[in-house]
Backbone as numpy.savetxt, mean C-alpha at the origin, in Angstrom:
# Nx Ny Nz CAx CAy CAz Cx Cy Cz
9.31 -2.27 11.15 8.29 -2.77 10.24 7.56 -1.61 9.58
8.26 -0.48 9.48 7.64 0.64 8.80 7.92 0.55 7.32
7.61 -0.57 6.79 7.75 -0.76 5.35 6.34 -0.85 4.83
6.07 -0.12 3.83 4.73 -0.23 3.32 4.78 -0.67 1.90
4.07 -1.46 1.67 3.28 -1.80 0.55 3.93 -1.76 -0.80
4.75 -2.17 -1.38 4.85 -1.59 -2.68 5.81 -2.11 -3.71
5.51 -1.82 -4.91 6.35 -2.03 -6.06 5.94 -1.01 -7.09
6.66 -0.02 -7.33 6.23 1.02 -8.25 7.16 1.15 -9.40
7.27 2.36 -9.88 8.10 2.56 -11.03 7.32 2.22 -12.28
7.97 2.38 -13.40 7.25 2.10 -14.63 7.54 0.68 -15.07
6.54 0.05 -15.58 6.69 -1.30 -16.11 6.09 -1.31 -17.50
6.46 -2.32 -18.26 5.94 -2.42 -19.62 4.42 -2.51 -19.60
3.89 -3.29 -18.69 2.45 -3.41 -18.56 2.09 -3.18 -17.10
1.26 -2.20 -16.85 0.82 -1.94 -15.49 -0.46 -2.70 -15.24
-0.58 -3.30 -14.06 -1.82 -4.02 -13.77 -2.95 -3.03 -13.52
-4.17 -3.51 -13.64 -5.33 -2.69 -13.30 -5.45 -2.69 -11.78
-5.21 -1.56 -11.20 -5.19 -1.46 -9.74 -6.51 -0.99 -9.15
-7.49 -0.74 -9.96 -8.73 -0.15 -9.44 -9.39 -1.00 -8.36
-9.47 -2.30 -8.55 -10.10 -3.15 -7.52 -9.27 -3.18 -6.23
-7.95 -3.32 -6.38 -7.09 -3.37 -5.20 -7.18 -2.07 -4.40
-7.19 -0.94 -5.09 -7.23 0.34 -4.41 -8.62 0.65 -3.85
-9.65 0.22 -4.54 -11.01 0.40 -4.03 -11.17 -0.37 -2.73
-10.56 -1.53 -2.65 -10.63 -2.33 -1.43 -10.00 -1.65 -0.23
-9.13 -0.68 -0.48 -8.44 0.02 0.61 -9.18 1.25 1.11
-10.38 1.49 0.62 -11.17 2.63 1.08 -11.32 2.65 2.60
-11.50 1.50 3.27 -11.59 1.54 4.73 -10.33 2.07 5.42
-9.23 2.18 4.70 -7.97 2.68 5.28 -7.85 4.20 5.22
-8.71 4.85 4.48 -8.58 6.29 4.28 -8.63 7.08 5.58
-9.50 6.70 6.49 -9.59 7.42 7.76 -8.26 7.42 8.49
-7.57 6.31 8.48 -6.28 6.22 9.14 -5.21 7.00 8.37
-5.15 6.80 7.06 -4.09 7.41 6.24 -4.21 8.93 6.21
-5.41 9.45 6.26 -5.59 10.90 6.22 -5.58 11.53 7.61
-5.44 10.72 8.65 -5.36 11.24 10.00 -6.70 11.39 10.70
-7.76 10.89 10.10 -9.09 11.01 10.68 -9.38 10.02 11.80
-8.58 8.96 11.89 -8.76 7.98 12.97 -7.39 7.55 13.49
-7.37 7.17 14.75 -6.09 6.82 15.38 -5.66 5.39 15.10
-6.57 4.55 14.65 -6.24 3.15 14.35 -6.99 2.73 13.10
-6.37 1.88 12.28 -7.06 1.41 11.08 -8.20 0.44 11.44
-9.23 0.45 10.63 -10.36 -0.46 10.80 -9.90 -1.89 10.47
-10.57 -2.86 11.06 -10.26 -4.27 10.79 -10.37 -4.57 9.30
-11.40 -4.03 8.65 -11.57 -4.27 7.21 -10.41 -3.68 6.42
-9.86 -2.57 6.89 -8.69 -1.98 6.24 -7.54 -2.96 6.27
-7.27 -3.53 7.42 -6.14 -4.44 7.58 -6.31 -5.70 6.73
-7.52 -6.20 6.65 -7.79 -7.37 5.82 -7.52 -7.05 4.36
-7.99 -5.89 3.91 -7.80 -5.50 2.52 -6.33 -5.18 2.22
-5.63 -4.60 3.19 -4.22 -4.32 3.01 -3.45 -5.62 2.81
-3.71 -6.60 3.64 -3.03 -7.89 3.52 -3.31 -8.51 2.15
-4.54 -8.40 1.68 -4.90 -8.94 0.36 -4.15 -8.19 -0.74
-4.09 -6.88 -0.66 -3.41 -6.08 -1.69 -1.91 -6.39 -1.71
-1.31 -6.53 -0.54 0.12 -6.85 -0.47 0.39 -8.20 -1.10
-0.49 -9.14 -0.87 -0.33 -10.50 -1.40 -0.55 -10.54 -2.91
-1.55 -9.82 -3.41 -1.93 -9.95 -4.82 -1.31 -8.91 -5.74
-1.30 -7.64 -5.33 -0.82 -6.57 -6.22 -0.04 -5.50 -5.48
1.12 -5.84 -4.93 1.88 -4.81 -4.22 2.28 -3.63 -5.10
2.39 -3.86 -6.40 2.75 -2.78 -7.31 1.72 -1.65 -7.25
0.49 -1.98 -7.00 -0.57 -0.96 -6.90 -0.37 -0.08 -5.68
0.10 -0.67 -4.62 0.36 0.10 -3.41 1.52 1.05 -3.64
2.51 0.63 -4.38 3.64 1.50 -4.72 3.18 2.70 -5.53
2.27 2.47 -6.44 1.79 3.57 -7.28 1.18 4.66 -6.42
0.42 4.28 -5.42 -0.19 5.26 -4.53 0.88 5.95 -3.69
1.78 5.18 -3.14 2.83 5.75 -2.29 3.73 6.68 -3.08
4.15 6.25 -4.26 5.05 7.06 -5.06 4.41 8.34 -5.56
3.10 8.34 -5.73 2.41 9.54 -6.23 1.91 10.43 -5.09
2.11 10.01 -3.86 1.61 10.78 -2.73 0.09 10.81 -2.69
-0.53 9.78 -3.21 -1.98 9.69 -3.23 -2.61 10.35 -4.43
-1.83 11.08 -5.22 -2.38 11.79 -6.38 -2.93 10.85 -7.44
-2.35 9.65 -7.54 -2.80 8.71 -8.57 -4.24 8.27 -8.36
-4.74 8.42 -7.15 -6.13 8.05 -6.87 -6.95 9.25 -6.42
-6.40 10.45 -6.61 -7.13 11.66 -6.25 -7.43 11.75 -4.77
-6.45 11.42 -3.94 -6.65 11.36 -2.50 -6.13 12.63 -1.82
-7.04 13.54 -1.47 -6.60 14.72 -0.72 -6.29 14.33 0.72
-5.31 14.98 1.31 -4.99 14.71 2.70 -4.16 13.46 2.91
-3.58 12.91 1.85 -2.76 11.71 1.96 -1.55 12.02 2.84
-1.34 11.22 3.86 -0.23 11.40 4.78 0.73 10.23 4.58
1.86 10.51 3.96 2.83 9.45 3.63 3.33 8.75 4.90
3.57 9.50 5.95 4.05 8.91 7.19 3.04 7.91 7.75
1.77 8.28 7.73 0.74 7.36 8.23 0.58 6.17 7.29
0.70 6.40 5.99 0.62 5.30 5.02 1.76 4.31 5.26
2.94 4.83 5.52 4.09 3.95 5.78 3.94 3.20 7.09
3.17 3.74 8.02 2.94 3.08 9.29 1.78 2.11 9.29
1.02 2.11 8.21 -0.17 1.26 8.14 0.14 -0.24 8.31
1.15 -0.78 7.66 1.42 -2.21 7.86 1.69 -2.57 9.32
2.45 -1.73 10.00 2.73 -2.01 11.41 1.45 -1.91 12.23
0.63 -0.91 11.94 -0.63 -0.75 12.66 -1.56 -1.93 12.43
-1.45 -2.54 11.25 -2.30 -3.69 10.91 -1.61 -5.02 11.19
-0.34 -4.97 11.56 0.44 -6.19 11.76 0.47 -7.03 10.47
0.75 -6.35 9.36 0.83 -6.98 8.04 2.26 -6.84 7.54
2.86 -7.95 7.19 4.22 -7.93 6.65 4.19 -7.47 5.20
5.07 -6.53 4.87 5.16 -6.02 3.51 6.60 -6.09 3.03
6.79 -6.03 1.72 8.15 -5.92 1.20 8.72 -4.55 1.62
10.03 -4.39 1.60 10.61 -3.09 1.93 10.14 -2.01 0.96
9.89 -0.83 1.47 9.42 0.27 0.64 10.45 0.63 -0.42
11.71 0.31 -0.19 12.76 0.58 -1.17 12.51 -0.15 -2.49
11.71 -1.18 -2.45 11.41 -1.93 -3.69 10.40 -1.20 -4.56
9.92 -0.07 -4.12 9.00 0.73 -4.94 9.75 1.50 -6.01
11.05 1.56 -5.92 11.85 2.30 -6.88 12.38 1.37 -7.95
12.66 1.94 -9.10 13.28 1.14 -10.14 12.34 0.89 -11.30
12.91 0.41 -12.35 12.15 0.17 -13.57 11.19 -1.00 -13.43
11.65 -2.08 -12.85 10.78 -3.24 -12.74 11.00 -3.89 -11.38
10.31 -3.38 -10.37 10.51 -3.94 -9.04 10.05 -5.38 -8.96
10.69 -6.12 -8.11 10.28 -7.52 -7.94 9.97 -7.76 -6.48
9.04 -8.63 -6.25 8.64 -8.96 -4.90 8.64 -10.45 -4.72
9.11 -10.84 -3.59 9.04 -12.23 -3.21 8.57 -12.23 -1.77
7.35 -12.55 -1.56 6.79 -12.53 -0.23 7.12 -13.85 0.47
7.43 -13.72 1.74 7.70 -14.90 2.55 6.42 -15.22 3.31
6.09 -16.47 3.35 4.87 -16.86 4.07 5.13 -16.74 5.56
4.07 -16.44 6.30 4.18 -16.32 7.74 4.36 -17.70 8.33
5.25 -17.80 9.29 5.49 -19.09 9.94 4.78 -19.14 11.26
């Protein structure tokens, strides 16, 4: 379950990711290595971002955090975030390509 978050690549119209990414601020401690476990609010926001705008998560992952000016971004920890939060995400391989598509399966 080390799949994180995402749909990246270039698209004709990119969504405004500012709200989705701002919501993930509670995850920074975990992603940068400052904490050993993500905060509950981080996991809640991650689940929301995966459900609503996974493409925004891909943008961060594909840029190594540079797209949001994130120093200390740890890709390995970012990829482990869904497992740490017990949040199902699309495969990270879907972050590649011109127009990634996502089809989330509801939890049973």
